[in-house]
N, C-alpha and C positions, 0 to 999 in steps of 0.2 A: 486488407492490404493497407499498409501505411501510406498516408498522403501527407506531403510536406507543404507547409505554407511558408514561404521565404526560403532561405538557404544560401549556401555559399558555393554551389557548383554541383554538377551532375555526379561527381564521384565522392562527394563529401557525405559522411554519415551524420554530420552535425550541422547546426546552423539555423534551421527553422524549427517550427513546432510540428511534431508528427501526430496526426489523428489516426488511430488504428481501429479498424472494425473487422470482426470475425463473425461470420454467419455459419451456424451449424444446424443441419436438419436431422431430425430423428423421427421415428414413427409417431410420437405423441405431439410433435410440434417443431418449433424452431428456437434456437438460442441465438441471441445477438449480443456480442460483446463489443461495446463501444468505449474507447478510451479517448476522451476529448482532451486536447492539450490545454495547459494553463501556464502562463508565464512564470508562475511561482514554482512549478515543478520542472527542474532542470532535466529530469529523465525524458521529458517530451521533446528535448532537443537532440536526442540520440536515438536513431532508428532501432538499434539493437536493444536498448533499454525499453523503448516503447513496445517492441514486439515481445520482449520477455514478460513485461507486466500484463500484456493482453493474453498471452498464452498461459500465464499463471492463473488469471481469472477464468480462462476456459477450463483449465484443469480442475479448479474448484467447482465450477458448474457441472462438469461431467461427473465428478465424484458424487455430488448431490443427486444428480439425475440417476446414477447407477444405484445409489442407496434406496431411492424411492422405488425404482423398478424391482429391486429385490425385496422390498417391504421392510427394509431396515430403517429404524428411526434412531437418529443420533441422540444420545443423552447429552444435553448441554451442561458443560461444567460451569461452575461459577467463574465469571470473568474476573481475573486478578485486578486488584486495585493498588494504587501507590500514590506517592507525591513526587512532583517534579523537584529534583534536588540540585540539578545543575543545568545551565543553559549556555550554549556556545553559539550565539547567532551568526558570527562570522564564519564558523565552520559548519553550520547547518545541522547541529545535533544537540542532544541533551541527554540527561540520565534521569531515570525514575528510581526512587527507592521504594521497594515493595513494603507491604505491611510486615513481612517477616525479615526485613532489613537486607534484602539483596539489591544490587544495582543492575538496572536494565537500560541498555543503550536504546535511544530512538533517534530517527532521522527526521528532519523537517517534513518530509513527504509522508510520514506516517501519521501525522496529526490530521484528524478527519473533520472535526466540528469547530475548529477555531484556527485563526491564522497563527502560524508558528511565532511570528514577531510579537503577538499579543500575549503569549504565555508568560507566566511569572513563576518564580521559585515558590513552591508551596501549593500550587494548584493540585487538587485531587484529580486523578485520572483513572480510567479503566483501559486495559490494554490486552492485546493478544501477544503472547510470548512465543518466540521461535529461536532455534539455534542459529547464531550468526557465525561469521568467520572468526570473530575474536571473543565469543561468549554469547550470553543471552541478549536478545534484542526484541524490541516491540515492533511487530509488523503493522499494527494499527494502534493509535492512541486517541481516546475520546476524553475530553475534559469534562468533568462533572460540573454541571451548572446548577 
């Protein structure tokens, strides 16, 4: 259930930071999905985005759980690599040029192990690619240190 700290009124879906927690019980135990808000992540200010992110995490956990129950083991593909080629800090996004010369969009909130504002063009990164509304995008970006 999302819980708002701060806010601009009882009917507003924006304004505070939403902490979202989902508990799921199964025969082998319990899954807890906790999404702690951060002032850096604007999604935490919107209840709908906070819920979307939490349920996406639940979906991933349940897929993983289902594969384990079926005895399926995922073969992990090589994580793609590239270099940050463009940064647009005022618009909260950048692009990665892959080793095979494709451009991949990424959002500020996709960067996991470094502050977006500390990124520089040329940083080597690893990322997970997915189909976006306007082409390929990175769902997670990790700067290689």
